[in-house]
Backbone as numpy.savetxt, mean C-alpha at the origin, in Angstrom:
# Nx Ny Nz CAx CAy CAz Cx Cy Cz
-7.60 5.06 -20.60 -8.50 4.51 -19.85 -8.34 2.76 -19.71
-8.30 2.36 -21.12 -8.10 0.99 -21.21 -6.71 0.45 -20.72
-5.74 1.45 -21.04 -4.45 0.91 -20.51 -4.08 1.08 -18.92
-5.04 2.00 -18.41 -5.02 2.09 -16.88 -5.51 1.01 -16.28
-6.84 0.43 -16.97 -7.27 -0.76 -16.36 -6.36 -2.06 -16.82
-5.68 -2.00 -17.77 -4.90 -3.17 -18.06 -3.83 -3.07 -17.03
-3.13 -2.00 -16.56 -1.92 -2.01 -15.66 -2.48 -2.21 -14.49
-3.68 -1.68 -14.11 -4.12 -2.36 -12.68 -4.56 -3.72 -12.71
-4.82 -4.33 -13.75 -5.09 -5.77 -13.70 -3.93 -6.48 -13.55
-2.86 -5.87 -14.52 -1.65 -6.60 -14.51 -0.67 -6.60 -12.89
-0.98 -5.38 -12.26 -0.45 -5.37 -10.66 -1.23 -6.22 -9.87
-2.65 -6.35 -10.10 -3.17 -7.22 -9.16 -2.92 -8.50 -9.22
-2.62 -8.77 -10.71 -2.30 -10.17 -11.01 -0.95 -10.69 -10.30
0.00 -9.45 -10.44 1.54 -9.63 -9.51 1.41 -10.02 -8.18
0.67 -8.91 -7.67 0.52 -9.14 -6.12 -0.18 -10.53 -5.73
-1.24 -10.80 -6.47 -1.74 -11.94 -6.22 -0.87 -13.17 -6.45
-0.28 -13.33 -7.39 0.96 -14.07 -7.64 2.23 -14.31 -6.44
2.53 -13.07 -6.15 3.48 -13.02 -5.05 3.29 -13.36 -3.72
1.84 -13.09 -3.26 1.06 -13.65 -2.18 0.78 -14.96 -2.26
0.35 -15.66 -3.35 0.06 -17.20 -3.66 1.52 -17.68 -3.20
2.46 -17.20 -3.84 3.78 -18.01 -3.53 4.11 -17.97 -2.14
3.85 -16.83 -1.54 4.38 -16.70 -0.04 3.28 -17.66 0.76
2.22 -17.92 0.27 1.27 -18.69 1.16 1.47 -20.21 0.78
1.81 -20.39 -0.46 2.39 -21.86 -0.62 3.54 -22.31 0.17
4.50 -21.33 0.42 5.73 -21.29 1.07 5.40 -21.50 2.56
4.26 -21.25 3.13 3.93 -21.28 4.39 3.60 -20.06 5.20
3.59 -19.07 4.67 3.46 -17.62 5.07 1.78 -17.55 5.03
1.45 -16.78 6.03 -0.02 -16.39 6.14 -0.14 -14.93 6.19
-1.38 -14.55 5.47 -1.63 -12.90 5.82 -2.75 -12.80 6.45
-3.12 -11.79 7.19 -4.08 -11.59 8.14 -4.53 -10.09 8.27
-5.82 -10.06 8.20 -6.68 -8.78 8.55 -7.60 -8.97 9.40
-7.87 -7.98 10.30 -8.71 -8.14 11.33 -8.85 -9.53 12.01
-7.52 -10.04 12.08 -7.80 -11.42 12.86 -8.01 -12.67 11.95
-8.42 -12.25 10.58 -8.73 -13.40 9.80 -7.71 -13.68 8.49
-7.51 -14.83 8.46 -6.49 -15.20 7.26 -7.26 -14.89 5.96
-6.25 -14.47 5.03 -6.58 -14.19 3.78 -5.88 -14.90 2.76
-6.87 -15.29 1.49 -6.26 -15.87 0.37 -5.47 -14.71 -0.41
-4.69 -15.28 -1.40 -3.88 -14.30 -2.38 -4.64 -13.00 -3.09
-5.71 -13.39 -3.36 -6.50 -12.43 -4.20 -7.06 -11.50 -3.27
-7.37 -11.79 -1.95 -7.77 -10.95 -0.85 -6.72 -9.75 -0.49
-5.39 -10.28 -0.36 -4.14 -9.74 -0.18 -4.01 -8.87 -1.30
-4.17 -9.13 -2.60 -3.90 -8.11 -3.81 -4.95 -6.85 -3.57
-6.16 -7.30 -3.30 -7.23 -6.28 -3.42 -7.18 -5.29 -2.33
-6.94 -5.76 -1.07 -6.57 -5.04 0.14 -5.28 -4.21 -0.02
-4.32 -4.73 -0.51 -3.08 -4.16 -0.19 -2.58 -3.24 -1.40
-2.98 -3.47 -2.79 -2.64 -2.82 -3.80 -2.56 -1.17 -3.82
-3.66 -0.73 -3.41 -3.49 0.75 -3.40 -2.41 1.17 -2.57
-2.28 0.72 -1.31 -1.48 1.10 -0.12 -0.01 0.86 -0.84
0.17 -0.41 -1.50 1.50 -0.85 -2.00 1.90 0.14 -3.06
0.68 0.77 -3.81 1.29 1.52 -4.74 1.80 3.12 -4.52
1.14 3.60 -3.08 1.59 4.95 -2.58 3.05 4.56 -2.16
3.38 3.61 -1.51 4.59 3.35 -1.03 5.78 3.07 -2.52
5.27 2.36 -3.25 5.97 2.10 -4.40 6.25 3.38 -5.33
5.30 4.40 -5.19 5.37 5.39 -5.96 6.53 6.37 -5.07
6.57 6.31 -4.03 7.61 7.26 -3.09 8.93 6.64 -3.45
8.98 5.39 -3.47 10.24 4.81 -3.41 10.74 4.95 -4.95
9.88 4.86 -6.01 10.40 5.33 -7.47 10.85 6.79 -7.60
9.99 7.74 -6.70 10.51 9.21 -7.15 11.65 9.20 -6.01
11.90 8.45 -5.32 13.23 8.86 -4.30 14.47 8.30 -4.93
14.08 7.30 -5.89 15.29 7.00 -6.59 15.42 7.48 -8.21
14.51 8.48 -8.16 14.82 9.21 -9.34 14.17 8.72 -10.69
13.26 7.84 -10.50 12.51 6.86 -11.64 11.17 7.74 -12.01
10.64 8.73 -11.24 9.71 9.40 -11.76 8.48 9.01 -11.17
8.23 8.01 -10.37 6.90 7.55 -9.98 6.09 6.45 -10.67
5.18 6.13 -10.03 4.46 5.17 -10.81 3.22 5.65 -11.72
2.95 6.96 -11.84 2.12 7.49 -12.66 0.75 7.50 -12.14
0.23 7.37 -10.87 -0.69 7.08 -10.19 -0.94 8.61 -9.13
-2.00 8.97 -8.68 -2.37 10.05 -8.00 -3.18 9.27 -6.70
-3.16 9.77 -5.63 -3.61 9.07 -4.29 -4.37 9.93 -3.51
-5.75 9.35 -3.20 -6.58 10.07 -2.26 -7.21 9.11 -1.31
-7.88 9.61 -0.45 -8.71 8.59 0.34 -10.34 8.89 -0.10
-10.57 7.47 -0.13 -12.13 7.28 -0.71 -12.24 5.98 -1.27
-13.39 5.66 -1.92 -13.58 4.48 -2.40 -12.64 4.30 -3.52
-12.69 3.16 -4.09 -13.51 1.95 -3.86 -12.91 0.86 -3.11
-11.83 1.01 -2.06 -11.44 0.15 -1.31 -12.12 0.36 0.29
-13.12 -0.48 0.44 -13.79 -0.27 1.83 -13.16 -0.42 2.91
-12.03 -1.32 2.88 -11.08 -1.84 3.98 -9.91 -0.81 4.34
-9.40 -0.53 3.31 -8.23 0.91 3.36 -8.60 1.67 2.37
-9.26 2.89 2.69 -9.83 3.61 1.59 -8.79 4.53 0.96
-7.52 4.04 0.34 -6.84 4.87 -0.51 -7.18 4.45 -1.85
-7.32 5.40 -2.65 -7.73 5.24 -4.21 -6.68 5.69 -4.75
-6.27 4.84 -5.67 -4.98 5.04 -6.53 -5.54 5.16 -7.96
-5.44 6.37 -8.70 -5.70 6.54 -9.88 -4.75 6.89 -10.87
-4.61 6.15 -12.00 -3.79 6.38 -12.96 -3.82 7.64 -13.60
-2.71 8.73 -13.47 -2.88 9.99 -14.24 -1.66 10.12 -15.27
-0.86 9.20 -15.14 0.13 9.49 -16.54 0.48 7.91 -16.82
0.67 7.61 -18.24 1.01 6.51 -18.64 2.36 5.98 -18.35
2.09 4.81 -17.66 3.38 3.90 -17.26 2.94 2.51 -17.77
4.12 1.74 -18.15 4.12 0.47 -18.51 4.46 -0.61 -17.32
3.90 -1.64 -17.35 3.79 -2.53 -16.11 5.50 -2.70 -15.78
6.37 -2.59 -16.67 7.71 -3.12 -16.28 8.15 -1.72 -15.81
7.90 -0.43 -15.79 8.13 0.59 -15.13 7.55 0.72 -13.57
6.42 0.05 -13.34 6.03 0.11 -11.91 6.13 -1.13 -11.06
6.33 -2.60 -11.96 6.30 -3.55 -11.30 7.11 -4.01 -10.00
8.63 -3.30 -10.74 9.70 -3.58 -9.92 9.66 -3.04 -8.45
8.92 -1.67 -8.64 8.80 -0.83 -7.25 7.86 -1.70 -6.34
6.54 -1.99 -7.13 5.51 -2.64 -6.43 6.04 -4.13 -5.76
6.89 -4.94 -6.49 7.47 -6.13 -6.07 8.35 -5.70 -4.67
9.17 -4.61 -4.89 10.03 -4.39 -3.73 9.24 -3.95 -2.36
8.24 -3.32 -2.60 7.48 -3.01 -1.51 6.81 -4.21 -0.91
6.14 -5.06 -1.73 5.63 -6.16 -1.18 6.41 -6.97 -0.46
7.48 -7.38 -0.94 8.53 -8.29 -0.35 9.27 -7.64 1.02
9.44 -6.43 1.09 10.13 -5.79 2.32 8.94 -5.04 3.08
7.85 -4.91 2.65 7.22 -4.20 3.57 5.62 -5.03 3.85
4.91 -5.31 2.88 3.83 -6.37 2.79 3.98 -7.42 3.59
4.98 -8.33 3.22 5.43 -9.67 3.72 5.86 -9.29 5.11
6.57 -8.06 5.43 6.90 -7.92 6.91 6.07 -7.62 7.90
4.58 -7.00 7.25 3.72 -6.95 8.35 2.21 -7.74 7.83
2.56 -8.93 7.49 1.40 -9.97 6.98 0.59 -10.41 8.26
1.25 -10.38 9.39 0.34 -10.70 10.46 -0.93 -9.53 10.77
-0.72 -8.43 10.25 -1.61 -7.44 10.40 -1.38 -6.31 9.37
-2.34 -6.76 8.20 -1.99 -5.81 6.89 -2.58 -4.31 7.15
-3.16 -4.11 8.27 -3.59 -2.79 8.67 -2.41 -1.97 8.62
-1.20 -2.43 8.79 0.14 -1.62 8.96 0.43 -1.20 7.56
0.18 -1.93 6.54 0.44 -1.31 5.28 -0.46 0.15 4.88
-1.60 0.04 5.37 -2.39 1.26 5.10 -1.93 2.21 6.17
-1.32 1.91 7.15 -0.71 2.95 8.25 0.47 3.69 7.51
1.45 2.80 7.04 2.40 3.51 6.22 2.01 4.17 5.12
0.86 3.67 4.42 0.71 4.61 3.11 0.21 5.91 3.59
-0.76 5.65 4.62 -1.42 7.00 5.14 -0.42 8.01 5.68
0.68 7.58 6.34 1.96 8.40 6.90 2.39 9.01 5.59
2.66 7.98 4.51 3.22 8.45 3.34 2.64 9.52 2.71
1.26 9.71 2.83 0.25 10.82 1.99 0.08 11.79 3.13
0.62 11.87 4.21 0.79 12.85 5.37 -0.52 12.97 5.96
-1.36 11.92 6.28 -2.74 11.91 6.51 -2.54 11.66 7.91
-3.80 12.24 8.72 -4.04 11.88 10.16 -4.81 10.95 10.06
-5.13 9.92 11.01 -5.83 8.86 10.72 -6.89 9.03 12.07
-6.60 9.63 12.86 -7.65 9.53 14.18 -7.63 11.06 14.80
-8.76 11.82 14.54 -8.67 13.24 15.15 -7.32 14.01 15.04
-7.08 13.86 13.81 -5.73 14.75 13.27 -4.62 14.46 14.05
-4.51 13.28 14.61 -3.31 12.79 15.20 -2.52 12.03 14.36
-1.27 12.60 14.12 -0.38 11.85 13.14 -0.05 10.45 13.73
0.30 9.49 12.84 0.65 8.19 13.40 2.37 8.39 13.95
2.41 7.65 15.00 3.94 7.64 15.82 4.72 7.02 14.63
6.02 7.39 14.62 7.08 6.63 13.60 7.08 5.03 14.11
6.85 4.16 12.94 7.10 2.90 13.33 8.47 2.62 13.65
8.81 1.49 14.34 10.08 1.00 14.71 10.45 -0.18 14.14
11.91 -0.39 14.21 12.41 -1.76 13.57 12.41 -1.75 12.03
12.28 -2.89 11.44 12.62 -3.24 10.19 11.06 -3.06 9.43
9.99 -2.69 10.15 8.73 -2.61 9.65 8.46 -1.08 9.05
9.38 -0.07 9.33 9.31 1.14 9.00 9.93 1.19 7.30
9.13 1.50 6.48 9.82 1.79 5.20 11.04 2.74 5.19
12.03 2.68 4.96 13.24 3.59 4.97 12.97 4.49 3.91
13.30 5.84 4.03 13.68 7.04 3.05 12.25 7.41 2.64
11.04 7.12 3.25 9.81 7.81 2.77 9.58 8.74 3.45
9.23 10.29 2.82 9.10 11.28 3.43 7.47 11.68 3.18
6.88 12.43 3.79 5.23 12.79 3.50 5.26 13.57 1.98
4.19 12.99 1.57 4.02 13.41 0.22 3.28 14.60 0.04
2.55 15.07 1.19 1.63 16.26 1.21 1.52 16.48 2.63
0.64 17.73 2.69 0.19 18.22 4.01 -1.08 17.86 4.31
-1.76 17.28 3.40 -3.40 17.01 3.78 -3.67 16.16 4.99
-4.56 16.80 5.64 -5.01 16.01 6.78 -6.54 15.45 6.60
-6.55 13.92 6.99 -8.02 13.52 6.91 -8.28 13.11 8.31
-9.35 13.56 8.97 -9.63 12.79 10.31 -10.50 11.62 10.00
-10.10 10.77 11.00 -11.01 9.46 10.75 -11.05 8.71 9.55
-9.73 8.46 9.22 -9.65 7.69 7.83 -9.61 6.42 8.00
-9.50 5.91 9.04 -9.80 4.50 9.69 -9.98 4.33 11.30
-10.96 3.55 11.58 -11.22 3.46 13.12 -10.12 3.16 13.90
-10.02 3.52 15.10 -8.98 3.22 15.86 -8.78 1.81 16.10
-10.01 0.93 15.96 -9.84 -0.46 16.38 -8.98 -1.27 15.18
-8.46 -0.52 14.33 -7.24 -1.24 13.57 -6.07 -1.34 14.38
-5.92 -0.72 15.46 -4.63 -0.80 16.02 -3.36 -0.46 15.46
-3.22 0.81 15.01 -2.18 1.26 14.13 -1.49 2.24 15.15
-0.94 1.73 16.19 -0.26 2.64 17.43 1.15 3.08 16.80
1.70 2.70 15.72 2.81 2.95 15.25 3.75 2.02 15.46
């Protein structure tokens, strides 16, 4: 348990540092029309980033992030819950988290709800009334991600998030 908390703390620090550097370089991150501080970006995006990092790690044969994912608390903004189920070292997870941050989170920084949409799609979830998300287009779609499961969750997030795909 202590190792899982340590890894989570290290990953929060990693994303906070990455977001802080992007903000210092002039980038801005937004959710629901409001600009975010680096720590807000980390707290909002980490569970969803882990979903995508896990998929990337598995696709590359590296064994995943050691986390299990489900919809629920503790993140009220994007209710993806990541729970460490296998021990992993920071250096085993951080490169994939960094890759997803740099190539997905930064690309959709003007509407971080898109990170949740990508993670939900990766988890095989339906967001509204069991309607799957339409595939994203262009460079915002993480390449090579296939659904992890067939679970469907209705109303995982309100339509007001504007996740039309």
